[in-house]
N, C-alpha and C positions, 0 to 999 in steps of 0.2 A: 831276603828270606833266610832264616836260620833253622837248621835241623839238628835235633839231638836224637841220638839212637842208643838204645841199650841192646848190646849184642852178646849172645852166648858164644864164647870163643870156641868151645868144643865143636858145636854144630854149625856155627856161623848164622844161627837163627836170629832174626831181628825180633827181640822179645817185646820191645816197646819203642815208640818214636813219637816225636811231636815236631811240628813245623810252626814257626811264628815269624811275624814281620819285624819284631824287635828282639833285641838280645837281652830281654829281661828274664828274671829268675823263674817266674811261675811255669813256663813251658817245660823247663828242665825238671822241676819238681813233679809235674804231672807225669812225665815219662818215667821217672823213678818210682812213683807210687803205683803206676800201672804195672810196671815190671814186678814190683814186690808183691802185687796181688796174685801174680801168676806163679811165682816161685821165689824162694829165699836162698840165694847162693851163700856159700861159706865166705867167699871173698868177692870184692867188687873193685875193679880197677878203673881208673880214669886218668886223664891228663891233669895238669896242675893249673888249669884255667880258673879264673875267679869264681865261676859258678860251682866248680867242683871242690873248691876249698872253703866255700861259704859255710857258716854255721847251720843254715837251713838244710843244705845238701847233706853235710856230714852227719847231722843229728838224725835225719831221715833214715840213714843207713844204720847208724849205731843203735838207734831205738828198735830197729828190726833185727838186731843181733848179727849184723853183717860186718865183717872185718874189712877195712878200707885199705887199698893199696893205690899208690899214685906213681905214674911214670917218672923217670928221672928227667931232669931238665935237658933239653936238646937231644932227646933220645927217641926219635920217631919209631925206631924198631921195637921199642917196648910195647907199642900199641899197633903192631903191623897188621893184625887181622882187621881191626877197625879201619885203619888207613886204606887197606885193600877194598873194604866195602865202600868207603867214600869215593875212591877212584872208579869202582864199578858203577856206582850210582851216577856219577858225573858223566862218564864216557858212554854209558848205555842208556841214559835217560836225560839228564839235565842239559847237556851240551847239544842234544839232538832236537830239542823242542824249544819253542819260544812261547812261554806261557802268557796268556792274555790277562790273567788275574791271579791273585794269591789262591783263590778257590780252585782254579784250574791246576795250579802247581801242586796244591795239596792232593787233589784227586789223582793226578798223573803219578805223583810220587807214591801215593798209597797203592796204586795199581802195580807200580814197579816193585815195591817191597813185597806185595803178595806174590808176584811172579818170582822174585828172588827167593822167598822162603819156601814156596810150594812147587815151583816148576824148574828152577835153574839148578841143574846138577853141578856138583863140584868134584873135580878130580881128587882133591885131597880128602873127600868124604866117600871115596869109592864109588863115585858117580851117583850118589844119593843126593837128595835135596836137603837143605838145612832142616826143614820140617820133619822129614823122614828120620833124620838122626835125632833131632831134639825130642820128638814124641815117641821114638822107638822104644819098645819095652824089651824085646828080645834082641839084644845087641851083643856084639863081640866084646864090647867094653862094659865094665861094671856100671850099674845104673847111676851111681853117684858121679860118674865121669861126665854126665850131661852138663853139670855145672862146674866141673873141675878140669881145666886144661891149663897148661903153662903155669903150674903152681896154683891152680884153682881159681882163676880169675875170669870174671866177665867184665865188660867194659862199657863205659859211656863217655861219649865225647860230642862236641857240637862242631858243625861246619857251616860256613856261609855257602849256600848252594846257588846264589844268584850270579 
C-alpha cells in the first residue's frame, strides 16, 4: 500500500491524503486536487520522486498559481515535518496493526489521521492540535502564516506503508 499526504507545515495539519495499492499517478493527483479545493498555498514543496516531477503534477500546481519547490537530493531534513509524520503514522498505527484488507488499512489510517489532526496535541504547537492551529482565526501568528512556514512551504510526499 502506498500513501500520499499533503501537509500544512505550519500547523502540521494533514490537508489531504490518498492510499492506493499501486504506485500509479492518479492517487497522487487526487490528493493534490483535494488539497487545492481547500486552500491555495503560495508555495508547495515536495521531494524529487517521479510523481512529483511529472508534467501532470507540476501543471496541476502551476495552473492553480502555486509556486513549486523541491527538496535537494539526499536532504531528508529539507522535508523533516513530513518525515516526522511518516514516523508517527508508522510507529503509532501501521506497525501496531495487521490489516486484513486494503479496505481495513484505509479505514484504520483514516481514523488515525482524524485523531492526528483533531486530538493529538503537539508540543511545537503549544499543545494545540493541528486542526486548532490550521483553522484558528485569532492566533498569535498572522493569518497568512497558516500556509507559510519555513519560507512558505507545504509539502507532499509518498511512502510505502506496508
